[in-house]
Structure formats: structure tokens, C-alpha cells
N, C-alpha and C positions, 0 to 999 in steps of 0.2 A: 566554787567561785574561781574563775580563771585567774591565773597569775598575771600581773601587769608586765608588759613587755619591758625588758631591760633597755634603758636609753642607749642609743648608739654612741659609742665613744669614737671621737674623731681624732685625726692627727693633731689638730689644734689643741684638743684636751690634753694629749700626751705632752706636747711641747710646753704648755702652760704648767703642767704638773712638774716637769723636769726643769723648768726655768731656762729653756733654750728657745731658739728661733724655730719656726716651722720648717725652714730649710734644713737645719741641723737634724731635727727629728726625722725628716724625710730621708736624709742620707743614711742614717743609722738603720731605719726600719725598711728602707727600700732597696738595700743592697748596693748602694752606690759605691763606685771605686774611689771616690774622693774621700780623703782621710778626715776623720773626726777625732779630736783629742780623747784619750781613754776616759778621762773624767766625765766628759759630756756623754760619751757612749754609754757608760755605766748608768748615768742618771736617766737617760732615755729608756734604756732597757728595763730599769727598775720601775719607772712610771708606767710603761706599757704593760708590764706584768701586773702591777697593782690595779690598774684600771681594766684589765682583761681586754686590752686592745687587740683587735684582729685586723690584719692587713687586708684591705680591699684590693683583690687582684686586678680588677678592671681599672680601678683608680691608679694603681701602681703602673699599669701598662700605659695609661695616659701620661703619667709623670715621666716614664722612660722615653716616651716619644719626644718630650721636650729636651732630652739629652742628645738628640740626633743633630748632626751637622751635615747639611745637604750640599753636595758638590754638583754643580751643573757645568759639565765640561764640553768643549767643542768636539773633541775626538779622543776616545779612550784607547784607541788602537795604537797610538804612537808610543814608542819606547820612552820618550821623555815624560809623557803624561803618566806612564806607569810608575816612574820614580817619584813624581809629585804625589800621586795617590797613596803609595805605600808609606811615604813619610807622614802624610796627613793622618792615616789610620793609626800609626804608631803614636803620634803626638796626642791624638784624640783619646786614646786609651788612658794616657796619663792624666787626663782631665775628667775621667769618668764619662766620656761621651763615645759615640760611634758615628761612622761616616756612611751616608747613603750616597749613591752615585747615579747620575743621569747623563746621557750623552745626547747632544743636539746637533752635532756636525756643524756647529756655527750658524745654523739657520735661525734667523731672528724670530720667525713665527714659532718654531719649536722651543726656542729659549723662553719666550714670553709665556707660552702655554705651560711649560714645565714649572716656571716660577709661580704662575697662578695656582697650579695644583699644590705646589709645596706650601704656599701661604696657608691653605686650608688645613694642612697637616701640622703647621706650627713648629717647624724645627727650631732648635736653639739658635742656629746661625746658618747663613747661606754663603757658600764660596762659589764664585763664578770665574771661569777661565775664559778670557775673551781678549781679542786684539782689535776690537771694533767699537768698544763702548765709549763714545765720545759725546761731548756736550751738544754737538750739532744734532744729535739724535734724541735730545731731551724730551721731545714729544712722542717718541716711539713707545709702543705698548710695553716693550721690555723694560725700559727705564721707569715708566709709570708703575709697573708691577714691583720693581725693586724698591722704589721710593715708598710705595704703599706698605710693603713688608717692613721697612724700617720704622714707619710711623706707628705700626702695630707693635713695635717693641723688638723686632728682629734685628740682627746684625748682618751686614753685607760686607764681604771682603772680595776684592777683585784681584786675581792673579793674572797680570797682563797690563795692558795700557788703557787708562781712562783719564779724562780730565774732569770727571764728575766727583762729587764730594763723598766718595766711599773710601774706606781703608783700602790701600793698594799695595801690592807687592809686584814690582816690575823688574825686568832684567835690562841691563845696559846693553841692548842689542847692537846699537851703533858702535859703542866702544869695543865690544867683543869683535865685531867684524873689522873695525879699523885696525885692531892689533893684528888680525890675520892678514889683512891686505898689506900692511907694512912688512910683515914677515916674508910674505911671498915676493914682494918687490925687492927686499934686501937680498933674497936668494937669487936674484938675477933674472927673474921671469919678466918678459917685456910684452908678451901678447897673451892676454888672459880672458877666459870666459867666466861669467858669473851665473850660476844656476840658482834661481830663487823661485819660491812659491808664488802664489797669486798675489798681485799687487795690492789687493784690497785688505791684506792682512798687515797690520802695523808692524809686527815683528819682522816680517820679511822685507818690507820697504825700508825699515831702519837698517837692517843688515846689508841690503844692497847698497845703500848710501854709505855705510861704514866701509865696506869693501873698496868702493871707488875712492873714498877719501884716503884710506891707508895706502893704496897703490899709487895714487897721484903724489902723495907725500914722498914716496921713494922714487919718483921720476918716471913712472909709467905714464905714457901719453893717454889722454882720454879716448882718442880715436882707436887705440889698441885694446880697449876694454869693451867686451861685448856682454850685454845683459840678455840672458836667455830665460824667459819665463817658463816654468814647468810646474807640474803638480808637486806639492810639498811632501813627497814620500819616496820610497825606493823606486817605484815604477816610474815616477816622474823623472828622477835622475837617470834611470836607465834609458828612457826614451830620448831625453835631451842629449845624452852622450852618444847614443847610437847615431842620431842625426848628425852630430858634429863629426864623428868618425867617418860616416859615409860621405861627408862633404870634403874630406881630406884634411880636417882639423884647421885649415886656413891659418896655419902657422901658430895655433894656440899651444902654449907650453904648459899652461896650468888651468885648472878648473877650481873655482872657489864656490862651494855649495852652501846654500842657505841653512842646511842642517845636516846632521850625520847620515840620516836615512837617504837623502838625496845623493850625498857623496858615495855611499856604499853602492847604491844602484848605478851610479856613473862608473865606478871602478869595474863592476861586473860587465857593463856594456863595452868598456874599453878592452877588457880582456877578451870578450867574445869577438871583437873586431881585430884581434891580433896585436893590440897595442900594450906596451908595458907601462905599469904604474910603479915607480915614478920615472922609469927610464925614458919613456916617450912623453908622458904628461904627468904632472904633479896634480894631486887632488887633496882638497882640505874640506873640513866640515865645521859645524858648531853644535854644541850640546855636551859631547862626551858621554854618549850612551854606552852601556857595557860592551856592546858588540864592537865599538870603535877600536878597542885594544885587542880584539880577537880576530878581526879580518886580516887578510894578507894582501898587501902590506898593512901594517898597523896604521890607523888613520891619524894624521895630524889634525888637531881640532882645537876649539876653545871650550874648556869645561865651564858650564854654567852650574851654579849651586841649586840644582833642581830639588834635591831632597830638603835643603834648607827652606826653599820657597814653600814647600808643602807644610813643613813644621811651623813656619812663621804664620802661615795662613790660619792655622788652628789657634795659635797664640793670639793673633789679632781678633779672631772670632769670639773667643771666650774671655778676653781681657777686659779691663775696666773701660767704660765708655768715656769718650772725650772727643776732641776735635779729630777730624779725619787724618789718618797717618799715611805716609807714603815711604816705602822702603825700596830702594833701588839696589839690586844685587849685581856685582860685577863678575865678569868671567876671567879665566886664567888660561893663557896659551899653553897647549900641550904639544910638544914637538915629538913626532914619532917617525915613521918610515915612508910616508906617502908623498914626501916632497924631496926633490933632488935639486941642489943648487945648480944654477946655470952659469957658465962663464960669461 
């Protein structure tokens, strides 16, 4: 007569026998990095042994998928985003989670499609970097996907600017640029060019406005401030500076760049044109990426707490649920060698 099959022992059975929650039993038996009190760990292991519980590898894989935190970034090639991602990964490890990364180059269709796919994979939380997620776009497919993900129990955190009701970590871009504009104005510069990225990016438009406000506060006439749109990277700064140099500089004594990468490209173009930085033209940036202190001359910039933004994004994503939170991080002026005072 064949033996009756032994009933399958589930994780719920182990948890009940140990007198702990299913989540605690899962952490002990699933190898989670999240700490469990030694007393509870011993009880779970003893119950599992007594019940002859065998870990279901496929089920554990599914549980581990829920420990993922998905980052949907505009552009992973920028040095500033590299600092944010590295900090996210470090913080996620302390929470027993891991980070998956997708790049959309800020394209709304790619963003919405990426979020749609991620919803089916059920990550523990989703972090989106964006400078365009505004309530005016509430009917857009991307916003609908994000709201649907939250209704399904997910958590959304935005690193950037939004007036939607998601947890948000933003930088005081206008304040950072205002501080730099005021510094350049106090240094005696009276004819200034501002190199900024595309105007449809909220961070760049805020920085442009901040530069102008800081310069005007120090007596620079608005007619002596030129806004020069360019691509928001090294090549964009190089092209804009080359064009300005070929036009004879038009008396411009300083260039305020919307980020460090633009500033570094501008310095390269000025050198190629035979101009000295800061002897002929001062150059500044914003972000304080590692390269800013290694270029010659060392770049005067505003340091934004990029690593803190990455860490806080994870803390928001795994923290207790509640009303939407908004954290605004301020920058700090870093004076180096790329600005020369003018008489």
C-alpha cells in the first residue's frame, strides 16, 4: 500500500509554530539582510526544523523580487546622476533591498512604458527622476501609470520637481543659482552670459531665473545679461562657448553655466580659442561633480547634496506610509579658481 504523501509545510505553518509574523519568518528563512532579533530567529529555525520545512526556491525568488526598488531615470550618463544612483544602492542594501535602473532620456512615452512594465514586476517601490512631472499633465499616460501603481500598493518617490501628491525630494535650484549670480556680481563682473540647458526642464529654467536674480541684486543691468540655450552637457557648453569666442565675446567677462558639465565644456572651448580662464573670462557651474575639483582651473560651483538625495529617496520609498512628503535640499557655494575679481 503506498504511503500517503506528507502534507506540504508552508511558511505560514512555520510562522504560526514559532509565534511570529509571516514577514519575520520570511526574513529568517529567505536570507534577508534586514535584522531579526536573535530570540525570534532561534524560534523560527527551531520550528522550521521540527516541521521539516523546505524553502521553495521559486517562491523565494518571487519574494526577493518584492525587495527591488526601481529607479526610472532621465539620463544615467550624467556625473550627477551617478552620485545619486550610488547613494541609492548603498542605502538600499541597509534596508535589505536592491536597486534596478532604467533610463528613458526624459521621453514621456518611454517613461510611461517603463513604468507599465515595472508595475507587472511589482517592485517594492519606484523612484522617478524628472523635472517635468506637473499637475497640468495629470491626464498623461505616465501620471496614470504612477497613480495606478500606488493604488496597487506601490510607493512612488520623485527626485526632482512635481506638484503632484507623490513623495518628493527637490533641490533649491533657484536659490543655488541666485547665490552664484550674487557672487559673480560682487566679484565685479558686469557683462555676463548664462549657458543653460533646454528651457522645458524645470531645473534649468529655475537656475536661469536664479542667476539673473542674483546678478541683478548686485547691480548688473538686465540688458548686460545674455541667456544662451545649449544642450545640458559638456558638448553643449563647448559649442556655446566656441560660438561666443568666435563672435569676439561681446565684452562678456563671465559665463554662468547651468551645471558643471556645461561649465567644463565651456572652459575647454575657451582654451581652444586662446582665451584664459579666469584671466579673460570667469566660468562657474552648479552640482560639484568630482571632476569639478580636478579640472584646471578648479571650478567654482554650488555643491548640491546629490548623495543625500539618493539616500533620502530610498528612505522615503521604504518608510512608513502617510501624507505625501516634500524635502527641499539646499546648495553650498564652493569658491575655487575659475573666477577672477574684476576692478
